[in-house]
C-alpha positions, 0 to 999 in steps of 0.5 A, spaced: 500 499 499 502 506 498 502 512 503 498 518 501 499 526 504 504 531 501 510 531 499 515 536 501 521 539 497 523 544 503 520 541 510 522 548 513 517 551 508 512 546 510 512 547 517 511 555 517 504 553 512 503 549 518 503 554 523 499 558 518 494 555 517 493 553 524 494 561 526 489 564 521 483 563 518 486 561 510 485 556 506 492 552 506 495 553 499 494 560 501 499 557 507 503 554 503 504 560 498 505 565 503 511 559 507 514 559 499 514 567 498 517 569 505 522 563 503 525 565 497 524 573 499 519 573 493 511 578 493 506 573 489 501 577 485 495 575 487 488 576 486 486 573 494 487 577 499 487 572 505 494 572 503 494 580 507 493 577 513 500 575 514 505 582 514 510 578 513 507 577 506 507 584 501 501 582 495 501 585 489 495 585 485 495 583 478 492 588 472 486 586 469 486 586 461 
């Protein structure tokens, strides 16, 4: 039987995402994006304002059209 779960390339980023998910009321995907963004020192472009719940993430709103 094969185990089903999450395969993480970076354990620290995954642990950070799990902490963010537990503390804030966001989807896990948003918590993971926030953790990856901080780890890579990048600012994500996203319409999802849930990323604004993280003080250490600077989200850019993409332009439409």
